[in-house]
C-alpha positions in Angstrom: 0.9 -13.5 24.6 -3.1 -12.2 24.8 -3.2 -8.3 24.0 -2.7 -5.9 27.2 -5.4 -3.0 27.2 -3.9 0.1 28.5 -6.1 2.4 30.5 -5.5 6.0 31.5 -3.5 6.6 34.9 -4.2 8.8 37.4 -0.9 8.0 39.4 1.1 8.8 36.5 -0.6 11.9 35.5 -0.2 13.2 39.3 3.8 12.2 39.1 3.9 14.2 35.9 1.8 16.9 37.2 4.5 17.2 40.4 7.4 17.1 38.1 6.2 20.0 35.7 5.5 22.0 38.8 8.7 21.5 40.4 10.4 22.3 37.1 8.4 25.6 36.5 8.6 26.8 40.2 12.8 26.3 39.6 12.6 28.1 36.5 10.7 31.2 37.9 12.7 31.2 40.9 16.1 31.3 38.9 14.8 33.4 35.9 12.4 36.0 37.0 12.1 37.5 33.8 10.5 37.2 30.3 12.8 34.1 29.7 11.6 32.4 32.9 7.9 33.0 31.7 8.6 31.7 28.4 10.6 28.4 30.0 7.7 28.1 32.1 5.0 28.2 29.1 7.1 25.7 27.3 6.9 23.4 30.9 3.4 23.8 30.6 3.0 22.7 27.0 5.1 19.5 27.8 2.9 19.0 30.4 -0.2 19.1 28.2 1.7 16.7 25.8 2.8 14.2 28.3 -0.9 14.1 30.0 -2.1 13.5 26.6 0.2 11.2 25.3 1.1 9.0 28.5 -1.4 9.3 31.3 -4.8 10.3 30.1 -4.5 8.8 26.1 -6.3 12.0 24.9 -4.3 12.0 21.7 -4.7 9.8 18.8 -1.2 8.4 19.1 -1.7 7.3 22.6 -0.9 3.7 23.4 -4.1 1.8 24.2 -2.7 -1.7 24.2 0.2 -3.9 23.8 1.1 -7.0 22.4 3.8 -9.3 22.0 4.0 -10.9 18.6 5.4 -14.6 18.0 8.3 -13.3 16.7 9.0 -11.2 19.7 8.3 -8.0 18.3 6.2 -5.5 20.1 2.9 -4.6 18.7 1.8 -1.0 20.2 -2.4 -0.5 19.5 -2.9 3.3 19.3 -5.9 5.4 20.2 -6.7 6.2 16.7 -6.8 2.8 15.5 -3.6 2.2 14.2 -0.7 -0.1 15.2 3.2 0.5 15.5 5.0 -3.1 15.4 8.6 -2.9 16.4 11.6 -4.4 18.3 11.9 -3.1 22.1 15.5 -1.2 22.3 18.1 -2.0 24.9 17.4 1.6 26.3 14.1 0.6 27.8 13.9 0.8 31.6 11.8 -2.0 33.8 11.1 -1.4 37.8 8.4 -2.9 39.7 6.8 1.1 40.2 7.4 2.2 36.1 8.4 0.7 33.0 9.4 2.8 29.9 9.7 0.9 26.6 11.4 2.0 23.6 9.7 0.3 20.5 11.6 1.0 17.3 9.6 0.0 13.9 11.8 -1.6 11.3 13.1 0.9 9.1 13.0 3.8 11.4 15.4 6.2 12.8 13.0 7.0 15.7 11.9 4.8 18.9 8.4 5.0 20.0 8.0 5.5 23.7 5.5 3.8 26.0 5.7 5.0 30.0 3.5 2.2 31.9 2.9 2.3 35.9 1.3 -0.1 37.7 -2.5 1.4 37.2 -2.0 1.2 33.5 -3.1 -2.2 33.5 -4.0 -5.4 35.2 -1.6 -6.3 38.1 -1.1 -9.7 36.5 -0.7 -8.6 33.2 1.8 -5.7 34.2 4.0 -8.6 36.1 3.9 -10.8 33.2 5.2 -8.0 30.9 7.6 -6.9 33.2 9.0 -10.5 33.7 9.1 -10.9 29.8 10.6 -7.7 29.7 13.4 -8.2 32.1 14.3 -12.1 31.2 14.1 -11.7 27.3 17.3 -10.8 25.8 17.5 -7.6 23.5 19.1 -7.7 20.2 22.3 -6.1 20.0 22.0 -2.8 18.2 23.8 -1.8 15.6 24.9 1.8 13.9 22.9 1.0 10.6 19.5 0.0 11.9 17.6 3.0 10.7 15.8 3.2 6.9 17.9 1.9 4.3 
């Protein structure tokens, strides 16, 4: 499959902003004291990180391209120029309006997450990716899949 270029998404940015504002308002309403202020600050930092990594692609580790290798591994191109290659995990979520990929590099304990909405890629590419993810079986996960 040819590489899929990912572009910043205003729709994803709007969803993230609405979600974080709702959380911050709920925390301030539930804890109108110093704890509520601290938790609201944490929500603000989370919003900044989410926008920079997933929606607006400001950070060096933000995904800017996806490619499926011949051995069915995913290669995620990062803004900083490096790439992450790994297998899609069974916890990935595929839906027409949002897709969450969990890609675990070989020998790693941690997964790399890629959050996609329809505006992140071309319509045909996004549809092809969703179809591939939905109908390609994901290998069974084992407990000793981490570093050796």
